[in-house]
Gaussian input, Z-matrix of N, CA and C with variables (Angstrom, degrees):
# hf/3-21g

backbone

0 1
 N
 C     1     B1
 C     2     B2     1     A1
 N     3     B3     2     A2     1     D1
 C     4     B4     3     A3     2     D2
 C     5     B5     4     A4     3     D3
 N     6     B6     5     A5     4     D4
 C     7     B7     6     A6     5     D5
 C     8     B8     7     A7     6     D6
 N     9     B9     8     A8     7     D7
 C    10    B10     9     A9     8     D8
 C    11    B11    10    A10     9     D9
 N    12    B12    11    A11    10    D10
 C    13    B13    12    A12    11    D11
 C    14    B14    13    A13    12    D12
 N    15    B15    14    A14    13    D13
 C    16    B16    15    A15    14    D14
 C    17    B17    16    A16    15    D15
 N    18    B18    17    A17    16    D16
 C    19    B19    18    A18    17    D17
 C    20    B20    19    A19    18    D18
 N    21    B21    20    A20    19    D19
 C    22    B22    21    A21    20    D20
 C    23    B23    22    A22    21    D21
 N    24    B24    23    A23    22    D22
 C    25    B25    24    A24    23    D23
 C    26    B26    25    A25    24    D24
 N    27    B27    26    A26    25    D25
 C    28    B28    27    A27    26    D26
 C    29    B29    28    A28    27    D27
 N    30    B30    29    A29    28    D28
 C    31    B31    30    A30    29    D29
 C    32    B32    31    A31    30    D30
 N    33    B33    32    A32    31    D31
 C    34    B34    33    A33    32    D32
 C    35    B35    34    A34    33    D33
 N    36    B36    35    A35    34    D34
 C    37    B37    36    A36    35    D35
 C    38    B38    37    A37    36    D36
 N    39    B39    38    A38    37    D37
 C    40    B40    39    A39    38    D38
 C    41    B41    40    A40    39    D39
 N    42    B42    41    A41    40    D40
 C    43    B43    42    A42    41    D41
 C    44    B44    43    A43    42    D42
 N    45    B45    44    A44    43    D43
 C    46    B46    45    A45    44    D44
 C    47    B47    46    A46    45    D45
 N    48    B48    47    A47    46    D46
 C    49    B49    48    A48    47    D47
 C    50    B50    49    A49    48    D48
 N    51    B51    50    A50    49    D49
 C    52    B52    51    A51    50    D50
 C    53    B53    52    A52    51    D51
 N    54    B54    53    A53    52    D52
 C    55    B55    54    A54    53    D53
 C    56    B56    55    A55    54    D54
 N    57    B57    56    A56    55    D55
 C    58    B58    57    A57    56    D56
 C    59    B59    58    A58    57    D57
 N    60    B60    59    A59    58    D58
 C    61    B61    60    A60    59    D59
 C    62    B62    61    A61    60    D60
 N    63    B63    62    A62    61    D61
 C    64    B64    63    A63    62    D62
 C    65    B65    64    A64    63    D63
 N    66    B66    65    A65    64    D64
 C    67    B67    66    A66    65    D65
 C    68    B68    67    A67    66    D66
 N    69    B69    68    A68    67    D67
 C    70    B70    69    A69    68    D68
 C    71    B71    70    A70    69    D69
 N    72    B72    71    A71    70    D70
 C    73    B73    72    A72    71    D71
 C    74    B74    73    A73    72    D72
 N    75    B75    74    A74    73    D73
 C    76    B76    75    A75    74    D74
 C    77    B77    76    A76    75    D75
 N    78    B78    77    A77    76    D76
 C    79    B79    78    A78    77    D77
 C    80    B80    79    A79    78    D78
 N    81    B81    80    A80    79    D79
 C    82    B82    81    A81    80    D80
 C    83    B83    82    A82    81    D81
 N    84    B84    83    A83    82    D82
 C    85    B85    84    A84    83    D83
 C    86    B86    85    A85    84    D84
 N    87    B87    86    A86    85    D85
 C    88    B88    87    A87    86    D86
 C    89    B89    88    A88    87    D87
 N    90    B90    89    A89    88    D88
 C    91    B91    90    A90    89    D89
 C    92    B92    91    A91    90    D90
 N    93    B93    92    A92    91    D91
 C    94    B94    93    A93    92    D92
 C    95    B95    94    A94    93    D93
 N    96    B96    95    A95    94    D94
 C    97    B97    96    A96    95    D95
 C    98    B98    97    A97    96    D96
 N    99    B99    98    A98    97    D97
 C   100   B100    99    A99    98    D98
 C   101   B101   100   A100    99    D99
 N   102   B102   101   A101   100   D100
 C   103   B103   102   A102   101   D101
 C   104   B104   103   A103   102   D102
 N   105   B105   104   A104   103   D103
 C   106   B106   105   A105   104   D104
 C   107   B107   106   A106   105   D105
 N   108   B108   107   A107   106   D106
 C   109   B109   108   A108   107   D107
 C   110   B110   109   A109   108   D108
 N   111   B111   110   A110   109   D109
 C   112   B112   111   A111   110   D110
 C   113   B113   112   A112   111   D111
 N   114   B114   113   A113   112   D112
 C   115   B115   114   A114   113   D113
 C   116   B116   115   A115   114   D114
 N   117   B117   116   A116   115   D115
 C   118   B118   117   A117   116   D116
 C   119   B119   118   A118   117   D117
 N   120   B120   119   A119   118   D118
 C   121   B121   120   A120   119   D119
 C   122   B122   121   A121   120   D120
 N   123   B123   122   A122   121   D121
 C   124   B124   123   A123   122   D122
 C   125   B125   124   A124   123   D123
 N   126   B126   125   A125   124   D124
 C   127   B127   126   A126   125   D125
 C   128   B128   127   A127   126   D126
 N   129   B129   128   A128   127   D127
 C   130   B130   129   A129   128   D128
 C   131   B131   130   A130   129   D129
 N   132   B132   131   A131   130   D130
 C   133   B133   132   A132   131   D131
 C   134   B134   133   A133   132   D132
 N   135   B135   134   A134   133   D133
 C   136   B136   135   A135   134   D134
 C   137   B137   136   A136   135   D135
 N   138   B138   137   A137   136   D136
 C   139   B139   138   A138   137   D137
 C   140   B140   139   A139   138   D138
 N   141   B141   140   A140   139   D139
 C   142   B142   141   A141   140   D140
 C   143   B143   142   A142   141   D141
 N   144   B144   143   A143   142   D142
 C   145   B145   144   A144   143   D143
 C   146   B146   145   A145   144   D144
 N   147   B147   146   A146   145   D145
 C   148   B148   147   A147   146   D146
 C   149   B149   148   A148   147   D147
 N   150   B150   149   A149   148   D148
 C   151   B151   150   A150   149   D149
 C   152   B152   151   A151   150   D150
 N   153   B153   152   A152   151   D151
 C   154   B154   153   A153   152   D152
 C   155   B155   154   A154   153   D153
 N   156   B156   155   A155   154   D154
 C   157   B157   156   A156   155   D155
 C   158   B158   157   A157   156   D156
 N   159   B159   158   A158   157   D157
 C   160   B160   159   A159   158   D158
 C   161   B161   160   A160   159   D159
 N   162   B162   161   A161   160   D160
 C   163   B163   162   A162   161   D161
 C   164   B164   163   A163   162   D162
 N   165   B165   164   A164   163   D163
 C   166   B166   165   A165   164   D164
 C   167   B167   166   A166   165   D165
 N   168   B168   167   A167   166   D166
 C   169   B169   168   A168   167   D167
 C   170   B170   169   A169   168   D168
 N   171   B171   170   A170   169   D169
 C   172   B172   171   A171   170   D170
 C   173   B173   172   A172   171   D171
 N   174   B174   173   A173   172   D172
 C   175   B175   174   A174   173   D173
 C   176   B176   175   A175   174   D174
 N   177   B177   176   A176   175   D175
 C   178   B178   177   A177   176   D176
 C   179   B179   178   A178   177   D177
 N   180   B180   179   A179   178   D178
 C   181   B181   180   A180   179   D179
 C   182   B182   181   A181   180   D180
 N   183   B183   182   A182   181   D181
 C   184   B184   183   A183   182   D182
 C   185   B185   184   A184   183   D183
 N   186   B186   185   A185   184   D184
 C   187   B187   186   A186   185   D185
 C   188   B188   187   A187   186   D186
 N   189   B189   188   A188   187   D187
 C   190   B190   189   A189   188   D188
 C   191   B191   190   A190   189   D189
 N   192   B192   191   A191   190   D190
 C   193   B193   192   A192   191   D191
 C   194   B194   193   A193   192   D192
 N   195   B195   194   A194   193   D193
 C   196   B196   195   A195   194   D194
 C   197   B197   196   A196   195   D195
 N   198   B198   197   A197   196   D196
 C   199   B199   198   A198   197   D197
 C   200   B200   199   A199   198   D198
 N   201   B201   200   A200   199   D199
 C   202   B202   201   A201   200   D200
 C   203   B203   202   A202   201   D201
 N   204   B204   203   A203   202   D202
 C   205   B205   204   A204   203   D203
 C   206   B206   205   A205   204   D204
 N   207   B207   206   A206   205   D205
 C   208   B208   207   A207   206   D206
 C   209   B209   208   A208   207   D207
 N   210   B210   209   A209   208   D208
 C   211   B211   210   A210   209   D209
 C   212   B212   211   A211   210   D210
 N   213   B213   212   A212   211   D211
 C   214   B214   213   A213   212   D212
 C   215   B215   214   A214   213   D213

   B1=1.5519
   B2=1.4162
   B3=1.3478
   B4=1.4493
   B5=1.5570
   B6=1.2678
   B7=1.4541
   B8=1.6360
   B9=1.2924
   B10=1.3587
   B11=1.5859
   B12=1.3978
   B13=1.4160
   B14=1.5446
   B15=1.3236
   B16=1.5473
   B17=1.5546
   B18=1.1982
   B19=1.5057
   B20=1.5372
   B21=1.4444
   B22=1.4049
   B23=1.5460
   B24=1.3365
   B25=1.5999
   B26=1.5512
   B27=1.3458
   B28=1.4361
   B29=1.4233
   B30=1.2684
   B31=1.4660
   B32=1.5160
   B33=1.3179
   B34=1.4412
   B35=1.5677
   B36=1.3595
   B37=1.4647
   B38=1.5116
   B39=1.2734
   B40=1.3690
   B41=1.5584
   B42=1.3105
   B43=1.4236
   B44=1.5605
   B45=1.2912
   B46=1.4374
   B47=1.5136
   B48=1.3197
   B49=1.5111
   B50=1.4419
   B51=1.3645
   B52=1.5314
   B53=1.4737
   B54=1.3393
   B55=1.4664
   B56=1.4568
   B57=1.2996
   B58=1.4035
   B59=1.3536
   B60=1.4505
   B61=1.4632
   B62=1.5156
   B63=1.4182
   B64=1.4344
   B65=1.6019
   B66=1.3514
   B67=1.4600
   B68=1.5084
   B69=1.4340
   B70=1.3436
   B71=1.4653
   B72=1.4657
   B73=1.4772
   B74=1.6529
   B75=1.3777
   B76=1.3978
   B77=1.6378
   B78=1.2860
   B79=1.4405
   B80=1.5314
   B81=1.2445
   B82=1.4636
   B83=1.5618
   B84=1.4173
   B85=1.3813
   B86=1.4377
   B87=1.4001
   B88=1.4786
   B89=1.5050
   B90=1.3429
   B91=1.4097
   B92=1.5373
   B93=1.4116
   B94=1.3904
   B95=1.4655
   B96=1.2855
   B97=1.5633
   B98=1.5109
   B99=1.3151
   B100=1.4330
   B101=1.5748
   B102=1.2704
   B103=1.5419
   B104=1.5276
   B105=1.4608
   B106=1.4576
   B107=1.5279
   B108=1.3311
   B109=1.4436
   B110=1.5698
   B111=1.3391
   B112=1.6369
   B113=1.5283
   B114=1.3881
   B115=1.4143
   B116=1.5906
   B117=1.2699
   B118=1.5654
   B119=1.4600
   B120=1.3211
   B121=1.5617
   B122=1.5315
   B123=1.3345
   B124=1.4570
   B125=1.4834
   B126=1.3296
   B127=1.4467
   B128=1.4670
   B129=1.3893
   B130=1.3994
   B131=1.5080
   B132=1.3506
   B133=1.5494
   B134=1.5298
   B135=1.2457
   B136=1.6030
   B137=1.5029
   B138=1.3586
   B139=1.5121
   B140=1.5284
   B141=1.3713
   B142=1.5355
   B143=1.4476
   B144=1.3095
   B145=1.4714
   B146=1.6342
   B147=1.3542
   B148=1.4577
   B149=1.5671
   B150=1.2465
   B151=1.4665
   B152=1.5153
   B153=1.2268
   B154=1.4366
   B155=1.4677
   B156=1.3672
   B157=1.4207
   B158=1.5817
   B159=1.2165
   B160=1.5325
   B161=1.5503
   B162=1.3632
   B163=1.4378
   B164=1.5663
   B165=1.3362
   B166=1.4451
   B167=1.5427
   B168=1.2137
   B169=1.4533
   B170=1.5481
   B171=1.3370
   B172=1.4858
   B173=1.5569
   B174=1.2369
   B175=1.4506
   B176=1.5673
   B177=1.3803
   B178=1.4080
   B179=1.5902
   B180=1.2844
   B181=1.3819
   B182=1.5324
   B183=1.3490
   B184=1.5483
   B185=1.5719
   B186=1.3049
   B187=1.3015
   B188=1.5306
   B189=1.3877
   B190=1.4551
   B191=1.7141
   B192=1.1823
   B193=1.4641
   B194=1.4812
   B195=1.2565
   B196=1.5909
   B197=1.4158
   B198=1.4517
   B199=1.4273
   B200=1.5312
   B201=1.3429
   B202=1.3536
   B203=1.4792
   B204=1.3345
   B205=1.4774
   B206=1.6614
   B207=1.2143
   B208=1.5408
   B209=1.5708
   B210=1.3526
   B211=1.4059
   B212=1.4545
   B213=1.3843
   B214=1.4285
   B215=1.4549
   A1=111.38
   A2=119.12
   A3=118.31
   A4=110.96
   A5=114.27
   A6=117.60
   A7=103.27
   A8=122.67
   A9=126.53
   A10=115.22
   A11=112.65
   A12=114.72
   A13=115.88
   A14=108.30
   A15=115.64
   A16=106.35
   A17=118.89
   A18=123.22
   A19=104.93
   A20=117.40
   A21=117.30
   A22=114.25
   A23=114.82
   A24=116.48
   A25=112.28
   A26=113.53
   A27=112.82
   A28=117.75
   A29=122.26
   A30=126.23
   A31=112.38
   A32=121.26
   A33=125.84
   A34=111.18
   A35=112.81
   A36=115.18
   A37=114.09
   A38=120.86
   A39=123.66
   A40=113.61
   A41=120.08
   A42=124.36
   A43=111.79
   A44=127.04
   A45=122.20
   A46=113.93
   A47=115.08
   A48=121.85
   A49=112.11
   A50=113.03
   A51=121.53
   A52=114.62
   A53=112.19
   A54=115.70
   A55=115.02
   A56=123.74
   A57=128.64
   A58=117.18
   A59=116.85
   A60=129.25
   A61=108.79
   A62=121.20
   A63=123.37
   A64=108.94
   A65=108.25
   A66=112.28
   A67=107.81
   A68=117.28
   A69=121.58
   A70=120.59
   A71=107.19
   A72=119.24
   A73=105.83
   A74=114.55
   A75=114.55
   A76=113.35
   A77=116.44
   A78=116.33
   A79=109.92
   A80=121.77
   A81=121.63
   A82=108.86
   A83=114.46
   A84=113.97
   A85=118.96
   A86=113.05
   A87=115.38
   A88=113.08
   A89=122.53
   A90=125.04
   A91=104.80
   A92=119.17
   A93=121.12
   A94=114.12
   A95=116.46
   A96=119.15
   A97=114.22
   A98=119.38
   A99=119.40
   A100=106.71
   A101=123.03
   A102=122.04
   A103=112.55
   A104=112.69
   A105=121.91
   A106=109.99
   A107=116.67
   A108=122.90
   A109=106.52
   A110=108.90
   A111=114.69
   A112=108.36
   A113=117.54
   A114=115.24
   A115=112.24
   A116=114.02
   A117=111.99
   A118=113.66
   A119=120.51
   A120=121.64
   A121=104.14
   A122=118.83
   A123=117.06
   A124=110.99
   A125=118.15
   A126=120.14
   A127=114.01
   A128=121.95
   A129=120.31
   A130=110.91
   A131=115.41
   A132=115.34
   A133=114.74
   A134=112.66
   A135=120.05
   A136=113.98
   A137=115.71
   A138=121.48
   A139=106.83
   A140=115.89
   A141=120.15
   A142=109.84
   A143=116.82
   A144=124.03
   A145=105.37
   A146=117.69
   A147=120.39
   A148=109.37
   A149=118.13
   A150=120.46
   A151=113.07
   A152=119.88
   A153=125.13
   A154=111.89
   A155=119.02
   A156=117.10
   A157=118.18
   A158=114.49
   A159=126.06
   A160=110.43
   A161=118.34
   A162=118.09
   A163=104.81
   A164=116.80
   A165=120.28
   A166=111.93
   A167=115.94
   A168=120.34
   A169=114.88
   A170=116.11
   A171=118.59
   A172=111.02
   A173=117.14
   A174=121.42
   A175=109.90
   A176=113.22
   A177=112.77
   A178=110.41
   A179=120.86
   A180=121.07
   A181=106.79
   A182=114.91
   A183=116.53
   A184=107.67
   A185=120.65
   A186=120.21
   A187=114.41
   A188=116.93
   A189=122.26
   A190=108.93
   A191=112.59
   A192=120.66
   A193=106.80
   A194=123.39
   A195=125.58
   A196=107.60
   A197=123.18
   A198=123.92
   A199=106.19
   A200=124.13
   A201=123.77
   A202=113.55
   A203=117.51
   A204=119.55
   A205=105.38
   A206=117.07
   A207=114.13
   A208=104.66
   A209=126.09
   A210=125.69
   A211=112.91
   A212=116.85
   A213=121.87
   A214=113.65
   D1=-29.42
   D2=-179.08
   D3=-70.82
   D4=-29.08
   D5=179.55
   D6=-63.55
   D7=-58.33
   D8=-178.78
   D9=-55.57
   D10=-37.77
   D11=172.57
   D12=-59.03
   D13=-43.72
   D14=-175.81
   D15=-67.01
   D16=-36.76
   D17=-174.32
   D18=-67.10
   D19=-51.99
   D20=179.61
   D21=-62.75
   D22=-34.30
   D23=174.87
   D24=-60.77
   D25=-41.79
   D26=175.06
   D27=-74.00
   D28=-28.99
   D29=166.56
   D30=-62.24
   D31=-49.90
   D32=-179.13
   D33=-61.57
   D34=-34.02
   D35=174.25
   D36=-68.71
   D37=-32.31
   D38=-179.83
   D39=-86.11
   D40=-18.32
   D41=-174.45
   D42=-55.08
   D43=-49.74
   D44=-178.06
   D45=-51.51
   D46=-41.76
   D47=178.58
   D48=-63.62
   D49=-49.63
   D50=177.10
   D51=-56.49
   D52=-44.62
   D53=-179.96
   D54=-69.05
   D55=-27.01
   D56=173.94
   D57=-71.62
   D58=-25.72
   D59=-178.34
   D60=-81.88
   D61=-22.96
   D62=-170.37
   D63=-75.70
   D64=143.70
   D65=173.70
   D66=-77.23
   D67=164.61
   D68=179.96
   D69=-49.65
   D70=-45.82
   D71=-174.62
   D72=-65.37
   D73=-37.71
   D74=179.44
   D75=-71.75
   D76=-25.64
   D77=178.07
   D78=-67.61
   D79=-31.26
   D80=176.81
   D81=-65.63
   D82=-44.19
   D83=177.91
   D84=-68.84
   D85=-33.46
   D86=173.32
   D87=-65.03
   D88=-37.35
   D89=-176.58
   D90=-66.15
   D91=-46.71
   D92=179.59
   D93=-52.27
   D94=-38.77
   D95=175.89
   D96=-75.42
   D97=-33.10
   D98=-173.11
   D99=-96.08
   D100=-18.18
   D101=-172.89
   D102=-45.86
   D103=-53.08
   D104=-176.52
   D105=-55.14
   D106=-49.91
   D107=-177.91
   D108=-55.45
   D109=-51.33
   D110=-173.67
   D111=-56.89
   D112=-43.07
   D113=-178.95
   D114=-73.80
   D115=-38.64
   D116=173.84
   D117=-57.93
   D118=-40.47
   D119=-178.49
   D120=-69.58
   D121=-33.17
   D122=-178.78
   D123=-67.91
   D124=-43.84
   D125=177.44
   D126=-70.85
   D127=-33.33
   D128=176.21
   D129=-66.69
   D130=-42.61
   D131=172.90
   D132=-54.09
   D133=-48.69
   D134=175.00
   D135=-55.13
   D136=-39.90
   D137=-179.96
   D138=-67.64
   D139=-48.62
   D140=179.87
   D141=-55.61
   D142=-50.11
   D143=-172.94
   D144=-60.03
   D145=-45.87
   D146=-176.47
   D147=-62.62
   D148=-33.05
   D149=177.86
   D150=-61.93
   D151=-25.35
   D152=176.71
   D153=-92.45
   D154=-24.46
   D155=-177.62
   D156=-102.44
   D157=-28.59
   D158=178.00
   D159=-76.97
   D160=123.98
   D161=-178.65
   D162=-101.76
   D163=158.15
   D164=177.07
   D165=-54.55
   D166=135.48
   D167=179.99
   D168=96.54
   D169=-12.81
   D170=-176.59
   D171=-93.64
   D172=4.96
   D173=178.54
   D174=-116.73
   D175=156.58
   D176=177.99
   D177=-97.29
   D178=154.60
   D179=172.45
   D180=-81.45
   D181=171.73
   D182=-174.84
   D183=-65.35
   D184=-35.81
   D185=-178.99
   D186=-69.59
   D187=-39.62
   D188=175.52
   D189=-59.43
   D190=-46.43
   D191=-174.94
   D192=-64.80
   D193=-45.39
   D194=178.59
   D195=-64.40
   D196=-40.18
   D197=-176.95
   D198=-67.39
   D199=-42.17
   D200=175.92
   D201=-61.47
   D202=-33.77
   D203=-175.84
   D204=-76.34
   D205=-32.35
   D206=-171.61
   D207=-93.21
   D208=-22.70
   D209=178.49
   D210=-128.83
   D211=77.21
   D212=-179.22
   D213=-60.10

């Protein structure tokens, strides 16, 4: 895993320069490729933060949530 971590760190260090060199047409293509990863990382970060913030009993079970949706 350290090998992958190192490769990703090198890539992210080079990204600003690489992005500046891309033509506008290529920026759209690059975003289409990276968009899902961007959103996945955003959600993953939110889930990790919620694990530290949310206390047991502060969330609803699936059944409780459905009951609240159907019977406001």
